[in-house]
C-alpha positions as CSV (number, residue, x, y, z in Angstrom):
1,X,37.1,-4.8,29.8
2,X,40.5,-4.4,28.0
3,X,39.1,-6.1,24.9
4,X,36.2,-3.7,24.8
5,X,38.6,-0.7,25.1
6,X,40.7,-2.0,22.2
7,X,37.5,-2.5,20.2
8,X,36.4,1.0,20.9
9,X,39.8,2.4,19.8
10,X,39.6,0.4,16.6
11,X,36.2,1.7,15.9
12,X,37.4,5.3,16.4
13,X,40.3,4.7,14.1
14,X,38.0,3.4,11.4
15,X,35.7,6.4,11.7
16,X,38.7,8.8,11.4
17,X,40.0,7.0,8.3
18,X,36.5,7.2,6.7
19,X,36.4,11.0,7.3
20,X,39.7,11.5,5.5
21,X,38.5,10.0,2.2
22,X,36.1,12.8,1.1
23,X,38.7,15.4,2.1
24,X,41.2,13.8,-0.3
25,X,38.7,13.8,-3.1
26,X,37.7,17.4,-2.4
27,X,41.3,18.5,-2.5
28,X,41.6,16.9,-6.0
29,X,38.4,18.6,-7.1
30,X,39.8,21.9,-6.0
31,X,42.9,21.5,-8.1
32,X,45.2,19.7,-5.6
33,X,47.5,16.8,-6.3
34,X,46.0,14.3,-3.9
35,X,44.9,11.1,-5.4
36,X,41.5,9.6,-4.5
37,X,41.3,5.9,-3.6
38,X,40.6,3.5,-6.5
39,X,37.0,2.6,-6.8
40,X,35.0,0.4,-9.1
41,X,32.6,3.3,-9.7
42,X,35.3,6.0,-10.2
43,X,34.9,8.0,-13.4
44,X,37.5,7.5,-16.1
45,X,40.2,10.2,-16.3
46,X,39.7,12.8,-19.0
47,X,41.7,12.3,-22.2
48,X,43.4,15.0,-24.2
49,X,42.1,16.5,-27.4
50,X,44.9,14.9,-29.3
51,X,43.9,11.5,-27.9
52,X,40.3,12.2,-28.9
53,X,41.2,13.0,-32.5
54,X,43.1,9.7,-32.7
55,X,40.3,7.6,-31.3
56,X,37.2,8.4,-33.5
57,X,35.7,5.0,-33.0
58,X,32.3,5.9,-31.5
59,X,33.3,5.0,-27.9
60,X,32.3,7.2,-25.0
61,X,35.0,9.4,-23.4
62,X,35.5,12.6,-21.4
63,X,37.7,15.0,-23.2
64,X,39.5,17.9,-21.5
65,X,40.4,20.9,-23.6
66,X,40.2,24.7,-24.0
67,X,37.3,26.4,-25.9
68,X,38.9,27.9,-29.0
69,X,35.8,28.8,-31.0
70,X,32.7,27.5,-32.8
71,X,32.9,25.2,-35.8
72,X,30.7,26.3,-38.7
73,X,32.1,24.1,-41.4
74,X,34.7,21.3,-41.7
75,X,37.6,23.7,-41.9
76,X,36.1,26.8,-40.4
77,X,36.1,27.8,-36.7
78,X,34.9,31.3,-35.7
79,X,36.0,33.1,-32.6
80,X,33.4,35.8,-32.5
81,X,29.9,36.6,-33.8
82,X,28.8,33.1,-33.0
83,X,25.8,32.0,-35.0
84,X,24.3,29.6,-32.5
85,X,24.7,27.6,-29.3
86,X,24.9,24.2,-31.1
87,X,28.7,23.6,-31.2
88,X,32.1,24.5,-29.9
89,X,35.7,23.5,-30.6
90,X,38.2,22.2,-28.0
91,X,42.0,22.1,-28.3
92,X,44.9,21.2,-26.0
93,X,46.0,24.9,-26.1
94,X,43.9,28.0,-25.6
95,X,45.9,29.6,-28.4
96,X,45.3,26.9,-31.0
97,X,44.2,28.1,-34.4
98,X,44.8,25.0,-36.5
99,X,41.5,23.2,-36.9
100,X,43.3,19.8,-37.4
101,X,44.3,20.0,-33.8
102,X,40.8,20.6,-32.6
103,X,37.9,18.4,-31.7
104,X,34.4,19.6,-32.7
105,X,31.8,19.2,-29.9
106,X,28.1,18.9,-30.5
107,X,26.2,20.7,-27.7
108,X,23.0,18.8,-27.0
109,X,19.9,20.7,-25.9
110,X,20.3,20.3,-22.2
111,X,23.6,22.2,-22.2
112,X,23.1,25.0,-24.8
113,X,22.0,27.7,-22.4
114,X,25.1,27.2,-20.2
115,X,27.8,26.2,-22.8
116,X,26.6,27.6,-26.1
117,X,29.0,30.3,-27.3
118,X,26.3,32.6,-28.7
119,X,24.8,32.9,-25.2
120,X,28.1,32.5,-23.4
121,X,30.9,34.2,-25.5
122,X,33.0,34.6,-22.4
123,X,33.6,30.8,-22.5
124,X,36.3,31.4,-25.1
125,X,39.6,30.2,-23.5
126,X,37.9,28.3,-20.7
127,X,39.0,24.7,-19.9
128,X,36.2,22.2,-20.0
129,X,35.6,18.5,-19.5
130,X,33.0,17.2,-22.0
131,X,31.6,13.6,-22.1
132,X,30.2,12.2,-25.3
133,X,30.8,9.8,-28.3
134,X,34.1,10.0,-30.2
135,X,32.4,10.5,-33.6
136,X,32.8,12.8,-36.5
137,X,31.0,16.1,-36.4
138,X,31.0,18.5,-39.4
139,X,33.0,15.8,-41.2
140,X,35.8,16.4,-38.7
141,X,37.1,14.7,-35.6
142,X,34.3,15.2,-33.1
143,X,32.5,14.5,-29.8
144,X,28.8,14.0,-30.4
145,X,25.7,13.0,-28.4
146,X,27.2,14.8,-25.4
147,X,25.9,14.0,-21.9
148,X,28.2,16.1,-19.6
149,X,29.9,19.4,-19.5
150,X,31.9,21.0,-16.6
151,X,34.4,23.7,-16.2
152,X,37.8,22.7,-15.0
153,X,38.9,26.2,-14.3
154,X,35.8,27.2,-12.3
155,X,37.1,26.2,-8.9
156,X,34.9,27.1,-5.9
157,X,36.4,29.0,-2.9
158,X,35.1,26.3,-0.5
159,X,35.3,22.5,-0.7
160,X,32.3,21.4,-2.6
161,X,31.5,17.8,-3.7
162,X,32.3,17.3,-7.4
163,X,28.8,16.2,-8.2
164,X,27.4,19.7,-7.7
165,X,28.7,20.9,-11.1
166,X,25.9,22.8,-13.0
167,X,24.5,21.7,-15.3
168,X,24.5,18.1,-14.0
169,X,26.8,15.6,-15.8
170,X,24.5,12.7,-15.1
171,X,20.9,11.8,-15.7
172,X,20.6,13.6,-19.0
173,X,17.5,12.6,-21.0
174,X,18.6,10.7,-24.2
175,X,16.2,12.7,-26.3
176,X,15.8,16.3,-27.3
177,X,12.6,17.9,-28.5
178,X,11.8,21.0,-30.5
179,X,9.9,23.1,-30.1
180,X,8.4,21.0,-27.3
181,X,6.6,17.7,-26.8
182,X,3.4,19.6,-27.3
183,X,3.8,19.1,-31.0
184,X,4.1,15.4,-30.6
185,X,1.5,15.1,-27.8
186,X,-0.5,12.4,-29.7
187,X,2.6,10.3,-30.2
188,X,4.3,10.4,-26.8
189,X,4.3,7.0,-25.2
190,X,3.4,5.0,-28.3
191,X,5.7,2.5,-30.0
192,X,5.8,0.5,-33.2
193,X,2.9,0.7,-35.7
194,X,0.9,2.9,-33.3
195,X,3.7,5.4,-33.1
196,X,4.1,5.5,-36.9
197,X,0.4,6.0,-37.3
198,X,0.3,8.8,-34.8
199,X,3.3,10.6,-36.3
200,X,1.7,10.4,-39.8
201,X,-1.4,12.2,-38.4
202,X,0.8,14.9,-36.9
203,X,3.2,15.6,-39.7
204,X,0.7,15.5,-42.5
205,X,-0.8,18.8,-41.2
206,X,0.9,21.8,-42.8
207,X,1.3,24.0,-45.8
208,X,2.4,22.8,-49.2
209,X,4.7,24.6,-51.7
210,X,4.7,24.5,-55.5
211,X,7.9,23.5,-57.3
212,X,8.9,27.1,-58.1
213,X,8.6,28.1,-54.4
214,X,11.1,25.4,-53.5
215,X,13.9,27.5,-55.1
216,X,13.4,30.3,-52.6
217,X,12.9,28.0,-49.6
218,X,16.1,26.0,-50.2
219,X,18.1,29.3,-50.1
220,X,16.9,29.7,-46.5
221,X,16.8,26.1,-45.3
222,X,20.3,25.2,-46.5
223,X,22.0,28.5,-46.0
224,X,25.7,28.2,-45.2
225,X,26.2,29.1,-41.5
226,X,29.5,30.8,-42.3
227,X,28.2,32.7,-45.4
228,X,24.6,33.9,-45.6
229,X,25.0,34.4,-49.4
230,X,25.6,30.7,-50.0
231,X,24.0,27.3,-49.6
232,X,25.6,24.1,-48.7
233,X,25.2,21.3,-51.4
234,X,24.1,18.0,-49.9
235,X,26.4,15.4,-51.4
236,X,29.4,17.5,-52.5
237,X,29.4,19.6,-49.3
238,X,30.4,22.6,-51.3
239,X,29.4,26.1,-50.3
240,X,28.0,27.8,-53.4
241,X,26.3,31.2,-54.1
242,X,22.5,31.1,-53.7
243,X,22.2,33.0,-57.0
244,X,23.8,30.1,-59.1
245,X,20.7,27.9,-59.0
246,X,19.6,26.7,-62.4
247,X,20.4,24.0,-65.0
248,X,23.9,24.9,-66.1
249,X,26.8,22.4,-65.6
250,X,28.1,24.1,-62.4
251,X,24.8,25.4,-61.1
252,X,22.9,23.8,-58.3
253,X,19.4,22.4,-58.6
254,X,16.7,20.6,-56.5
255,X,17.7,17.1,-55.5
256,X,14.9,14.7,-54.6
257,X,16.5,12.5,-51.9
258,X,13.5,10.2,-52.2
259,X,13.9,9.8,-56.0
260,X,10.7,11.1,-57.6
261,X,10.6,8.1,-60.0
262,X,10.2,5.8,-56.9
263,X,6.4,6.2,-57.0
264,X,6.2,8.4,-60.1
265,X,5.1,11.5,-58.1
266,X,7.3,13.9,-60.2
267,X,7.4,17.5,-59.1
268,X,3.7,17.9,-58.3
269,X,2.8,19.6,-55.0
270,X,3.0,17.1,-52.2
271,X,5.9,14.5,-52.1
272,X,7.4,16.2,-55.2
273,X,7.8,19.5,-53.4
274,X,8.3,18.4,-49.7
275,X,11.2,20.4,-48.3
276,X,12.0,17.7,-45.8
277,X,13.6,15.6,-48.6
278,X,14.6,18.3,-51.1
279,X,18.2,19.6,-51.0
280,X,20.5,21.8,-53.1
281,X,23.0,19.9,-55.2
282,X,25.3,20.4,-58.1
283,X,23.5,19.7,-61.4
284,X,26.0,17.0,-62.6
285,X,26.2,15.4,-59.2
286,X,22.4,15.2,-59.0
287,X,22.4,13.6,-62.4
288,X,25.1,11.1,-61.3
289,X,23.0,10.0,-58.3
290,X,19.9,9.7,-60.5
291,X,17.2,7.6,-59.0
292,X,19.5,5.1,-57.3
293,X,18.7,3.6,-53.9
294,X,21.1,4.2,-51.0
295,X,23.7,1.6,-50.0
296,X,27.5,1.3,-49.4
297,X,30.2,0.7,-52.0
298,X,31.1,1.5,-55.5
299,X,33.6,3.9,-57.1
300,X,34.2,7.5,-56.1
301,X,31.6,9.9,-57.4
302,X,32.7,12.5,-59.8
303,X,32.7,16.1,-58.3
304,X,31.6,14.8,-54.9
305,X,34.5,13.6,-52.8
306,X,33.5,11.1,-50.1
307,X,30.5,9.8,-52.1
308,X,30.5,6.4,-53.9
309,X,28.3,5.0,-56.6
310,X,27.7,1.8,-58.6
311,X,25.0,0.7,-61.0
312,X,22.2,0.5,-58.5
313,X,23.2,2.5,-55.4
314,X,24.6,5.8,-54.0
315,X,26.6,6.2,-50.8
316,X,26.7,9.8,-49.5
317,X,29.6,11.3,-47.7
318,X,29.8,10.5,-44.0
319,X,28.7,13.9,-42.7
320,X,25.2,13.5,-44.3
321,X,24.6,9.8,-44.1
322,X,22.3,10.2,-41.2
323,X,20.6,13.2,-42.8
324,X,19.8,11.1,-45.9
325,X,18.5,8.2,-43.7
326,X,16.1,10.5,-41.7
327,X,14.8,12.1,-44.9
328,X,13.9,8.8,-46.4
329,X,12.3,7.6,-43.1
330,X,10.3,10.8,-42.9
331,X,8.9,10.2,-46.4
332,X,7.8,6.7,-45.5
333,X,5.9,8.0,-42.5
334,X,4.5,11.2,-44.1
335,X,3.1,9.6,-47.2
336,X,0.9,6.7,-46.3
337,X,-1.6,7.0,-49.1
338,X,-4.4,8.3,-46.9
339,X,-4.6,11.9,-48.1
340,X,-4.6,11.5,-51.9
341,X,-0.8,11.0,-52.3
342,X,1.1,7.9,-53.1
343,X,1.9,5.4,-50.3
344,X,5.7,5.3,-50.0
345,X,7.5,2.5,-48.2
346,X,11.2,2.0,-47.3
347,X,12.4,-1.5,-48.0
348,X,15.7,-3.5,-47.7
349,X,16.3,-3.6,-51.5
350,X,18.1,-1.7,-54.2
351,X,16.9,-1.6,-57.9
352,X,13.5,-0.5,-56.8
353,X,12.9,1.3,-60.1
354,X,9.5,3.0,-60.4
355,X,7.9,1.1,-57.4
356,X,6.9,3.4,-54.5
357,X,9.8,1.9,-52.5
358,X,13.2,3.1,-51.4
359,X,16.1,1.3,-49.9
360,X,18.2,0.0,-48.4
361,X,16.6,0.0,-45.0
362,X,19.3,-1.9,-43.1
363,X,21.9,0.5,-44.4
364,X,19.8,3.6,-43.7
365,X,19.3,2.4,-40.1
366,X,23.0,2.0,-39.6
367,X,23.7,5.5,-41.1
368,X,21.1,7.0,-38.8
369,X,22.9,5.6,-35.7
370,X,26.3,6.5,-37.0
371,X,25.5,10.1,-37.9
372,X,23.1,11.7,-35.3
373,X,21.3,15.0,-36.1
374,X,23.7,18.0,-36.1
375,X,23.2,21.7,-35.8
376,X,22.7,22.2,-39.5
377,X,20.1,19.5,-39.7
378,X,18.2,20.7,-36.7
379,X,18.2,24.3,-37.9
380,X,16.9,23.2,-41.2
381,X,14.0,21.3,-39.6
382,X,13.2,24.4,-37.6
383,X,13.2,26.8,-40.6
384,X,10.8,24.4,-42.5
385,X,8.5,24.4,-39.5
386,X,8.7,28.1,-38.7
387,X,8.6,29.6,-42.3
388,X,7.4,27.1,-44.9
389,X,5.5,23.8,-44.3
390,X,4.9,24.1,-40.6
391,X,5.6,20.5,-40.0
392,X,8.6,18.7,-38.7
393,X,10.8,15.6,-39.3
394,X,10.2,13.7,-36.1
395,X,13.4,11.6,-36.4
396,X,15.5,14.8,-36.1
397,X,13.7,15.7,-32.9
398,X,13.4,12.2,-31.6
399,X,16.1,10.0,-33.1
400,X,15.1,7.1,-30.8
401,X,11.8,6.7,-32.6
402,X,13.6,5.2,-35.5
403,X,14.4,2.1,-33.5
404,X,10.9,2.1,-32.0
405,X,9.3,1.8,-35.5
406,X,11.9,-0.2,-37.4
407,X,13.7,-2.1,-34.7
């Protein structure tokens, strides 16, 4: 009988101990100083913005900082009149104004309605925890492919489990779609060659421009988010007046990312005028790139810091490596030779010359993974869809389809 009484007392003590644990965790969630027990599944502690800036290695982390504005260019952060819900800047101080002490955060689709500054301007000065990949964004220390946002300063008046943060910080779909999966209905669920064939049938439908119309279109698709009178040049990254297009030494002209000699399609309507691979670029930089394939290495490119070139290849600056990859892959899928146009194919070579091939595939796949679609690229895709060709680049909407087709 005594042994049973002691067993009962031990059981009651165990239950009492179990009840204390969530109370300790709740106190910490409410801003207290109590420390929760160690657990194999406990989330890693947030790191500072300074630490995030110093650890741009692609690893996953949760960064804690104050919202100090929206980045619109590498050195520009606005604190009002926000142009979109696609990005925000965090700093270790709410009063920070030096962009070098900020981390630029990509806001993925799931979180734009709750954390985008255009919709939620009152977030300026709020303290957030954001989870994502420590990777460059706008050619600046960044946090990309974000999977979780939560406000640190939004403390409830009652004890609430920390997992009730809205929007949820877990189970975020890895893909984003625009405008919706209705556009890609025939491709959803397919993989490999079947996916590629389905996408070709979808994106080949749309309007086509002549080469003169491209001038006007590029002024809209590549407009500088910080200055509506300018366009952003692809390789040089320079913001330049829309009115300076032409053939002069410091003008900008129409760069064919899939070099038009690779298949000899020239500037004829079709692949020669497809906005999904045409970008503004400085005339002399465009000439320097020529018809070279894409690969790493070489010497610094004149007038285009961050770009490199050698006899047979061109390496674009880091901020647009993924953009270039997705444009080349789009051209491969769009032009299959079945609608009167040349059949274009990406391969793993350089020195492709006039063959309807472009490379180097292995390098492009790596760039696609390293530089995910950003706000500028997504906006560009939408403008082309809404106002000009009425088709989309599927690898901007569904980056995961690149691996499904090319492995």
